[in-house]
C-alpha positions as CSV (number, residue, x, y, z in Angstrom):
1,X,8.9,-14.1,0.1
2,X,12.4,-12.9,0.8
3,X,12.1,-10.3,-2.0
4,X,8.9,-9.0,-0.5
5,X,10.4,-8.6,2.9
6,X,13.5,-6.9,1.5
7,X,11.3,-4.5,-0.4
8,X,9.3,-3.6,2.7
9,X,12.5,-3.2,4.7
10,X,13.9,-0.8,2.1
11,X,11.0,1.6,2.7
12,X,10.4,0.8,6.4
13,X,13.7,-0.4,7.8
14,X,12.4,-0.8,11.4
15,X,9.3,-2.9,10.4
16,X,8.9,-6.4,11.4
17,X,7.3,-8.5,8.6
18,X,5.8,-11.9,8.8
19,X,4.0,-12.6,5.6
20,X,3.7,-15.0,2.7
21,X,2.7,-18.3,4.2
22,X,-1.0,-17.5,4.6
23,X,-1.2,-15.8,1.2
24,X,0.4,-18.9,-0.4
25,X,-2.3,-21.1,1.2
26,X,-5.1,-18.7,-0.1
27,X,-3.7,-18.8,-3.6
28,X,-3.6,-22.6,-3.5
29,X,-7.1,-22.9,-2.3
30,X,-8.4,-20.5,-4.9
31,X,-6.5,-22.3,-7.7
32,X,-8.1,-25.7,-6.7
33,X,-11.6,-24.3,-6.2
34,X,-14.3,-23.9,-8.8
35,X,-14.0,-21.2,-11.5
36,X,-16.0,-18.7,-9.5
37,X,-13.3,-18.4,-6.8
38,X,-10.6,-15.8,-7.3
39,X,-7.5,-14.8,-5.3
40,X,-6.9,-11.1,-4.9
41,X,-3.5,-10.4,-3.4
42,X,-1.5,-7.3,-2.5
43,X,2.0,-6.5,-3.5
44,X,4.6,-5.0,-1.1
45,X,4.5,-1.9,-3.3
46,X,0.8,-1.5,-2.8
47,X,1.1,-1.8,1.0
48,X,4.0,0.6,1.1
49,X,1.8,3.1,-0.8
50,X,-0.5,3.1,2.2
51,X,2.2,4.9,4.1
52,X,2.6,7.6,1.5
53,X,-1.1,8.7,1.3
54,X,-2.1,12.2,2.1
55,X,-5.4,13.4,3.5
56,X,-7.7,16.0,1.9
57,X,-5.7,18.9,3.4
58,X,-2.5,17.6,1.7
59,X,-0.9,16.7,5.1
60,X,0.6,13.3,5.7
61,X,-1.7,11.1,7.8
62,X,-0.3,9.1,10.7
63,X,1.7,6.3,9.3
64,X,0.5,3.9,12.0
65,X,-1.3,0.9,10.5
66,X,-0.9,-1.5,13.4
67,X,-3.3,-1.8,16.4
68,X,-1.9,-1.1,20.0
69,X,-1.4,-4.9,20.5
70,X,1.5,-4.6,17.9
71,X,0.1,-7.5,15.8
72,X,-3.2,-6.8,14.2
73,X,-4.1,-4.1,11.7
74,X,-5.8,-1.0,13.0
75,X,-8.9,0.7,11.6
76,X,-6.9,2.8,9.1
77,X,-5.2,-0.3,7.8
78,X,-8.4,-2.2,7.4
79,X,-9.9,0.7,5.6
80,X,-7.0,0.8,3.1
81,X,-7.2,-3.0,2.7
82,X,-10.9,-2.9,2.1
83,X,-10.5,-0.1,-0.5
84,X,-7.7,-2.0,-2.3
85,X,-9.6,-5.3,-2.3
86,X,-12.9,-3.6,-3.4
87,X,-11.1,-1.9,-6.3
88,X,-9.4,-5.1,-7.4
89,X,-12.6,-7.1,-7.1
90,X,-14.5,-4.6,-9.2
91,X,-11.7,-4.5,-11.8
92,X,-11.7,-8.3,-12.0
93,X,-15.5,-8.7,-12.2
94,X,-15.9,-5.9,-14.8
95,X,-13.1,-7.3,-17.0
96,X,-14.0,-11.0,-16.6
97,X,-15.3,-12.6,-19.8
98,X,-17.8,-15.3,-19.3
């Protein structure tokens, strides 16, 4: 977890990061569940990439991914998360051998 936080801070030095604990629990639950349960995680590098995206006009989008409450993801962040998870899910399902 320390490595992930250091990686995030390298690219976003002013960011506050609290992560890892919940993801570890999700991995544990998925590993103990039946074979039709999978865990799809995100790396720090993938999340950092969300800050580097450009819009259709080639201009950098706003780098804000946190809601005004300062804790929860905003709509832009949820959109990027859903796209990432959807792609990972499709990749996993299409490459899974029964």
